[in-house]
C-alpha positions in Angstrom: 0.6 17.0 136.9 1.9 16.4 133.7 4.9 14.3 134.7 2.5 12.0 136.9 0.3 11.1 133.7 3.4 10.3 131.9 4.8 8.2 134.7 1.3 6.3 135.1 1.5 6.1 131.1 5.1 4.7 131.1 4.2 2.1 133.9 1.0 0.7 132.2 2.3 -1.9 130.3 3.9 -3.3 133.2 0.7 -3.4 134.9 -1.1 -5.3 132.3 -2.2 -8.8 132.8 0.5 -11.4 132.5 1.0 -13.0 129.5 3.2 -16.1 130.1 1.4 -19.6 130.4 0.2 -21.3 133.4 1.6 -24.6 134.3 -1.3 -27.3 134.3 -0.1 -30.6 136.4 -2.1 -33.5 137.2 -3.2 -36.6 135.5 -5.2 -35.0 132.7 -2.4 -32.4 132.0 -0.1 -34.7 130.2 -2.7 -36.8 128.4 -4.0 -36.6 125.0 -7.6 -37.0 123.9 -6.7 -40.0 122.3 -5.7 -41.7 125.6 -9.0 -40.4 127.0 -10.7 -42.1 124.2 -8.5 -45.5 124.7 -9.4 -45.6 128.3 -12.8 -45.1 127.4 -13.0 -47.6 125.0 -10.9 -50.3 126.8 -12.7 -50.5 130.0 -9.8 -49.1 132.0 -12.0 -47.3 134.6 -9.1 -46.4 137.0 -7.0 -44.3 134.4 -10.3 -42.7 132.7 -11.8 -42.0 136.3 -8.4 -40.2 137.2 -8.7 -38.1 134.2 -12.2 -37.4 134.6 -11.7 -36.3 138.2 -8.7 -34.3 137.3 -10.8 -32.6 134.9 -13.8 -31.7 137.3 -11.3 -30.4 139.8 -9.7 -28.2 137.2 -13.3 -26.9 136.1 -14.5 -26.5 139.5 -11.3 -24.8 140.6 -11.9 -22.3 137.7 -15.3 -21.8 138.3 -14.6 -20.8 141.8 -11.8 -18.5 141.5 -12.8 -16.9 138.1 -15.7 -14.4 137.8 -16.3 -14.4 134.3 -17.0 -18.4 133.7 -20.3 -18.7 135.8 -20.8 -22.4 136.6 -19.8 -24.5 134.1 -21.0 -27.9 135.4 -24.5 -26.7 136.3 -27.2 -28.4 134.6 -25.1 -31.7 133.8 -23.6 -34.8 135.6 -20.6 -37.0 135.4 -21.8 -38.7 132.6 -22.9 -35.7 130.4 -19.4 -34.5 130.8 -17.8 -37.5 129.7 -19.7 -37.9 126.9 -18.9 -34.2 126.0 -14.9 -35.1 126.0 -15.8 -38.4 124.0 -17.3 -36.1 121.4 -14.7 -33.4 121.7 -11.6 -36.1 121.9 -13.3 -38.2 119.0 -13.0 -35.1 116.4 -9.5 -34.1 117.8 -7.6 -37.0 119.1 -4.2 -35.6 118.8 -5.0 -32.5 121.2 -3.9 -32.6 124.6 -6.9 -33.4 127.1 -6.5 -30.2 128.8 -7.8 -28.5 125.7 -10.8 -30.4 125.8 -11.5 -29.5 129.5 -11.0 -25.8 128.5 -13.2 -26.2 125.5 -15.9 -27.5 127.6 -15.8 -24.5 129.9 -15.7 -22.0 126.9 -18.5 -23.9 125.7 -20.6 -23.8 128.8 -20.0 -20.3 129.8 -22.9 -18.3 131.5 
């Protein structure tokens, strides 16, 4: 029995959650908050909508597969999400746009 407990203790670090980063791809993944703001302010609707749709898909997918974030889009609409990104990105224009998306989800946890 002691050997079994020792074996389990030795193996526990290998069973911990993975620490490596997840690769994020899509139109919003490679963009900055500054680019989001530039598209929003220039009236270039297609690239802005591409980034917004990517963000909505990312948020919806995360909410579908992660049990601990609830429904971050509940109680808002497209304009509300876009305005939230505007405010976040205005304060941090050099951040990746994906950081804005993750911050939105953290801000709207359950």
